[in-house]
N, C-alpha and C positions, 0 to 999 in steps of 0.2 A: 442670150444664152440658154439653154433646152431648161427645156420642167424636167429636174430629177427624178418628182414624185409621179410623170406620167406611166401609163401601164408598160408591161415589160421594160421600165428601167428600174425596178426598185433593187436596192444590196445587196449583192448576193454574199456567200457563206463560203471563203475561201476551198476550191477542189481540194482533200486531203485525199482521197481516193488513192489518186497517182503518189503522192509518200506510201500511201500503207502499201500499196503494188510491189515499190518499190524494196519493200523491206520485209515482201510475204515471198521473196521473190525464189522458188528452192530451183536450183543447180544440179547441171546432169551430174555424175559421178561414175569417174576413169572406173573402166571394168577389171584396170592394172593393179593400178597401185590405190585405190578407192578415192580420189582426190574431188574433191566438191567444189566447181568452182566456175566461172561463166567461160575458162578458158577451156571445157571441158566441151569437146563437140562430137556429133557421129560426124566419123572419116573412113573412108575408103568406103567399096563397095555396098559390104554389108550392112554400113550404117551403126561399127560398133562406137559406142562414147567413148574418144580416150583424150589426157590431159594433151600437150604438146610432146612434153618426154617423152612419154611412152611412144604417141606414136610415131617418135623419130627411132627408137628402139627396135621397134614392130618393123618398121620399113627401111633396118639398119641404116638409118642416115647417121649414126654417129659410130 
């Protein structure tokens, strides 16, 4: 059995940075309806942040 007290094998605290990063995420905001969420992406050649609904409206897909 390996010696768990050997250098480099010390117990480590769980990494809490990943959980904090998820809660501190800042989402883009749609320029048309001002919705902020993960669905909002820079769309089109101009890189305008739009949600899927507003993008469909802007492109005449509805």
